[in-house]
C-alpha positions as CSV (number, residue, x, y, z in Angstrom):
1,M,9.5,-18.0,-24.7
2,K,6.8,-15.3,-24.6
3,A,8.0,-12.0,-23.1
4,I,6.9,-8.4,-22.7
5,L,9.5,-6.2,-24.3
6,L,10.0,-2.4,-24.0
7,Q,10.5,-1.4,-27.6
8,N,11.1,2.3,-26.9
9,Y,10.7,4.8,-24.0
10,G,7.2,6.1,-23.9
11,G,3.6,5.2,-23.2
12,L,1.9,1.8,-22.6
13,S,2.0,1.1,-26.3
14,A,5.8,0.8,-26.0
15,L,5.3,-2.6,-24.4
16,K,5.0,-5.4,-26.9
17,I,4.5,-9.2,-26.4
18,D,6.9,-11.2,-28.5
19,E,8.7,-14.5,-28.8
20,V,12.4,-14.4,-27.6
21,P,15.0,-17.0,-26.9
22,T,14.7,-18.6,-23.5
23,P,17.8,-17.4,-21.5
24,V,20.5,-19.8,-20.3
25,P,21.9,-19.3,-16.8
26,A,25.6,-18.5,-16.4
27,A,27.8,-19.5,-13.5
28,G,26.1,-18.4,-10.2
29,E,22.7,-18.0,-11.9
30,V,19.5,-20.0,-12.1
31,L,16.7,-20.1,-14.6
32,V,13.3,-19.7,-13.1
33,K,10.0,-20.5,-14.6
34,V,7.9,-17.4,-13.7
35,K,4.7,-18.2,-11.9
36,A,3.8,-14.6,-11.0
37,F,5.2,-11.1,-11.1
38,T,4.2,-7.6,-10.0
39,I,4.3,-4.0,-11.4
40,S,6.1,-1.4,-9.4
41,P,6.3,2.4,-9.8
42,L,10.0,2.1,-10.7
43,E,9.1,0.1,-13.8
44,L,6.7,2.8,-14.9
45,K,9.5,5.4,-14.7
46,I,11.9,3.1,-16.6
47,R,9.3,2.6,-19.3
48,K,8.7,6.4,-19.7
49,G,12.4,7.1,-19.9
50,E,12.5,9.0,-16.5
51,A,15.3,6.7,-15.2
52,K,17.5,6.5,-18.3
53,M,20.5,7.9,-16.4
54,F,20.5,4.7,-14.3
55,V,19.7,2.1,-17.1
56,R,22.7,0.1,-18.3
57,R,20.7,-1.9,-20.9
58,K,19.9,-1.4,-24.6
59,L,16.4,-1.3,-26.1
60,P,14.4,-3.4,-26.8
61,M,14.6,-4.8,-23.2
62,L,12.7,-7.2,-21.0
63,M,11.0,-5.4,-18.1
64,G,10.1,-6.3,-14.5
65,V,11.6,-6.6,-11.0
66,D,9.8,-8.8,-8.5
67,F,8.7,-12.4,-9.2
68,A,8.2,-15.9,-7.8
69,G,8.5,-19.2,-9.6
70,E,10.2,-22.6,-9.9
71,V,13.9,-23.3,-10.7
72,V,14.2,-25.2,-14.0
73,A,17.9,-25.0,-14.6
74,V,21.1,-24.0,-12.7
75,G,24.4,-22.6,-13.9
76,D,27.9,-23.8,-12.9
77,A,28.9,-23.5,-9.2
78,V,25.3,-23.1,-8.0
79,Q,24.8,-25.0,-4.7
80,A,22.1,-23.0,-2.9
81,F,19.3,-24.0,-5.3
82,K,18.4,-27.0,-7.4
83,V,15.9,-27.8,-10.1
84,G,12.4,-27.9,-8.7
85,D,13.0,-25.4,-5.9
86,K,10.2,-22.8,-5.4
87,V,11.8,-19.4,-5.1
88,M,11.0,-15.6,-4.8
89,G,13.1,-12.6,-5.4
90,A,13.9,-9.6,-7.6
91,I,16.4,-8.7,-10.3
92,D,18.2,-5.4,-10.8
93,P,16.1,-3.7,-13.5
94,F,18.9,-1.3,-14.5
95,K,21.3,-4.1,-15.4
96,Q,19.3,-7.4,-16.0
97,S,16.4,-8.7,-18.0
98,G,13.3,-8.9,-15.9
99,P,10.4,-11.3,-15.2
100,Y,7.8,-9.9,-17.6
101,A,8.1,-13.3,-19.3
102,E,7.7,-17.0,-19.0
103,Y,11.3,-17.4,-17.7
104,V,13.8,-15.2,-16.0
105,V,17.5,-15.6,-15.1
106,A,18.5,-14.5,-11.6
107,K,21.6,-14.6,-9.5
108,T,21.5,-16.8,-6.4
109,D,22.0,-13.8,-4.1
110,Q,18.8,-12.3,-5.5
111,L,16.6,-15.2,-4.4
112,I,15.3,-16.9,-1.3
113,P,13.3,-20.1,-1.0
114,K,9.5,-19.5,-1.2
115,P,7.8,-20.7,2.0
116,A,5.1,-23.3,1.4
117,E,2.7,-21.1,3.4
118,L,2.9,-18.3,0.7
119,S,1.3,-18.5,-2.7
120,F,3.3,-17.6,-5.7
121,E,1.1,-14.5,-6.1
122,T,1.8,-13.3,-2.5
123,A,5.5,-14.2,-2.8
124,S,6.0,-12.2,-6.0
125,A,4.4,-9.1,-4.5
126,L,6.7,-8.9,-1.4
127,P,10.4,-8.4,-2.3
128,I,10.7,-4.7,-3.4
129,A,7.7,-3.3,-1.5
130,G,8.6,-5.2,1.8
131,A,12.3,-4.4,1.7
132,S,11.7,-0.8,0.7
133,A,9.3,-0.2,3.5
134,L,11.8,-1.7,6.0
135,S,14.7,0.4,4.6
136,C,12.7,3.7,4.7
137,L,11.9,3.1,8.3
138,R,15.0,1.4,9.7
139,D,17.9,2.7,7.6
140,L,16.9,6.1,6.3
141,G,14.4,7.2,9.0
142,K,16.1,5.4,11.9
143,L,12.7,5.2,13.4
144,K,12.5,4.6,17.2
145,S,9.8,3.5,19.5
146,G,7.6,6.5,20.6
147,Q,8.4,8.6,17.5
148,R,5.8,9.9,15.1
149,V,5.8,9.0,11.4
150,M,3.7,10.2,8.5
151,I,3.3,7.9,5.5
152,L,2.1,9.6,2.3
153,G,0.5,6.9,0.1
154,A,-0.4,4.8,3.1
155,A,-2.8,2.5,1.1
156,G,-0.3,1.6,-1.6
157,A,2.1,-1.2,-2.2
158,L,5.0,0.1,-0.1
159,G,2.8,2.3,2.1
160,H,0.5,-0.3,3.5
161,L,3.5,-2.4,4.6
162,A,5.3,0.7,6.1
163,V,2.2,1.4,8.2
164,Q,2.4,-2.0,9.8
165,L,6.1,-2.1,10.2
166,A,6.1,1.3,11.8
167,K,3.6,0.1,14.3
168,Q,5.7,-2.9,15.0
169,M,8.6,-0.6,15.8
170,G,6.5,1.3,18.4
171,A,5.8,4.5,16.4
172,S,2.6,6.6,16.2
173,V,1.5,6.5,12.5
174,T,-0.4,9.0,10.5
175,G,-1.5,7.6,7.1
176,V,-2.2,10.0,4.2
177,C,-4.6,8.6,1.6
178,R,-8.1,9.2,0.1
179,A,-11.1,9.1,2.4
180,S,-12.2,5.9,0.6
181,N,-9.1,4.2,2.0
182,F,-9.5,5.4,5.6
183,E,-10.9,2.1,7.0
184,F,-8.3,0.1,5.2
185,V,-5.4,2.1,6.5
186,K,-6.9,2.2,10.0
187,G,-7.2,-1.5,9.9
188,L,-3.4,-1.7,9.2
189,G,-2.8,0.1,12.5
190,A,-2.7,3.8,11.6
191,D,-3.4,6.0,14.6
192,E,-4.5,8.9,12.4
193,V,-5.6,9.3,8.8
194,I,-5.6,12.4,6.6
195,D,-7.4,12.9,3.3
196,Y,-4.9,14.7,1.1
197,T,-7.7,15.8,-1.3
198,V,-9.2,18.1,1.3
199,Q,-6.4,18.8,3.7
200,N,-2.8,19.9,3.6
201,P,-1.0,17.0,5.4
202,F,1.7,19.4,6.6
203,E,-0.6,21.7,8.6
204,E,0.7,20.5,12.0
205,T,4.2,22.1,12.4
206,E,7.2,20.3,13.9
207,A,5.1,17.2,14.5
208,Y,6.9,14.3,12.9
209,D,10.2,12.6,13.3
210,L,9.9,10.9,9.9
211,I,7.8,11.7,6.8
212,I,7.9,9.1,4.0
213,D,6.7,10.2,0.5
214,I,5.9,7.1,-1.5
215,V,3.7,8.8,-4.1
216,D,6.4,11.4,-5.1
217,R,3.8,14.2,-4.9
218,Y,5.4,16.4,-2.4
219,T,8.7,18.3,-2.0
220,F,11.1,18.6,0.9
221,K,10.3,22.3,1.1
222,E,6.6,21.6,1.6
223,A,7.2,18.8,4.2
224,R,9.9,20.6,6.1
225,Q,7.6,22.6,8.3
226,A,5.9,19.5,9.6
227,L,9.2,17.9,10.7
228,K,10.7,18.1,14.1
229,K,14.3,19.2,14.5
230,G,16.4,16.2,13.6
231,G,13.6,14.8,11.5
232,V,13.9,13.2,8.1
233,F,11.9,13.4,4.9
234,V,12.3,10.3,2.8
235,N,11.4,10.2,-0.9
236,S,11.1,6.7,-2.4
237,V,11.5,7.8,-6.0
238,P,15.0,9.1,-6.7
239,G,15.9,11.5,-9.5
240,P,18.8,13.9,-10.5
241,A,17.3,17.0,-8.9
242,K,16.6,15.2,-5.6
243,F,20.2,13.9,-5.5
244,L,21.3,17.5,-5.8
245,Q,19.0,18.6,-2.9
246,V,20.5,16.0,-0.6
247,A,24.1,16.7,-1.6
248,L,23.8,20.4,-1.1
249,N,22.2,20.3,2.4
250,P,24.2,17.8,4.5
251,F,24.2,19.9,7.7
252,R,20.5,20.8,8.0
253,S,18.8,20.0,11.3
254,K,15.9,18.7,9.1
255,K,17.1,16.4,6.4
256,M,16.0,14.8,3.1
257,A,16.9,11.2,2.2
258,L,16.4,9.2,-1.0
259,L,15.6,5.5,-1.2
260,M,18.2,3.7,-3.3
261,L,17.3,0.1,-2.4
262,K,19.9,-2.7,-2.7
263,L,17.8,-5.7,-1.9
264,T,19.5,-8.2,0.5
265,T,18.4,-11.7,1.0
266,S,18.5,-11.2,4.8
267,D,16.0,-8.3,4.6
268,L,13.8,-10.3,2.1
269,A,13.9,-13.3,4.4
270,W,12.9,-11.2,7.4
271,V,9.9,-9.5,5.8
272,T,8.9,-12.9,4.3
273,N,8.9,-14.5,7.7
274,Q,6.8,-11.6,9.0
275,V,4.1,-12.5,6.4
276,K,4.5,-16.2,7.0
277,E,3.9,-15.8,10.7
278,G,1.0,-13.5,10.2
279,K,2.7,-10.5,11.7
280,L,2.6,-8.6,8.4
281,R,-0.3,-8.5,6.1
282,L,0.3,-8.2,2.4
283,H,-2.8,-7.0,0.5
284,L,-3.3,-8.1,-3.1
285,D,-5.8,-5.7,-4.7
286,K,-6.2,-7.9,-7.9
287,I,-4.6,-10.9,-9.5
288,Y,-4.5,-10.9,-13.3
289,S,-3.8,-13.9,-15.5
290,G,-1.5,-14.0,-18.6
291,L,1.1,-11.7,-20.1
292,E,-1.6,-10.0,-22.1
293,S,-3.1,-8.5,-19.0
294,I,0.0,-6.2,-18.6
295,Y,-1.9,-3.4,-20.3
296,E,-4.9,-3.4,-18.0
297,A,-2.8,-4.0,-14.9
298,T,-0.4,-1.2,-15.7
299,T,-3.2,1.2,-16.5
300,N,-4.6,0.6,-13.0
301,V,-1.2,1.1,-11.3
302,E,-0.7,4.4,-13.2
303,A,-4.2,5.6,-12.1
304,G,-2.7,5.5,-8.6
305,H,-5.6,4.1,-6.7
306,V,-4.5,0.5,-6.1
307,R,-4.7,-0.8,-2.5
308,G,-1.6,-2.9,-1.8
309,K,-0.3,-4.7,-4.9
310,L,-1.4,-6.0,-8.3
311,V,-0.1,-9.3,-9.5
312,I,0.1,-11.0,-12.9
313,K,0.0,-14.8,-12.9
314,V,2.1,-16.3,-15.7
315,G,1.9,-20.1,-15.4
């Protein structure tokens, strides 16, 4: 099969398209013909070597996390899925070969059936962004109705879903983005918008119960003044220095938390149902075609100005 391999840690040129053997599913696994996959900020950090402490695989390795496709083979003891099933899900990029390829092997607890109402492109873009947004708000932020939340990177993949979910939870939402994205973010339900290029988003002191930094541009020290007592600053991009910050300050009245997502099929099914029922809008900025488009698509993600998600169609 054709696949995109990370040859070495580094820039975009470290990704090479090559022929590799099609994997065979083991017990409890299925082989999926990939129809579409997405690019996440986590993959960029893995490629650059910024997440090496978490990676349990050897180079060269097959990249990717989220995908949607069709089951073409099943391993022993698999009862939840059969050949021909349309599925969506995400693998663990630190331990497993990913879906930057024509086929990917996944464990059955990493997949759910793809609703007929969702295209492969939409389904592939939802798992990590949707579940991460839910986890930041519900699990780490413990957001309650009537509280105020600030979302830094409100127009992006995780951010545009977090804005909508926070509104569903009854919160007042301030979205931080470029002025060119104001109308888009307001259309998602944001009560206020701030242009980070002309204004310090933390000028209002002790204003927010929850601040979520999706763009990894701000520090807890900067955001702390804008938090209420008991408030939480959530960073969605973990790293060694941030783990130390969290560990050394467990008793602060204002806390920092890191997103370490463990995707569950129950959370994935919940956010998928929200999209299916029209309660949650997943915005696809652009759909590319073919593995060769990985270079252009990744360049656009790295530029940091994508609204919602980018998707690559495979077959």
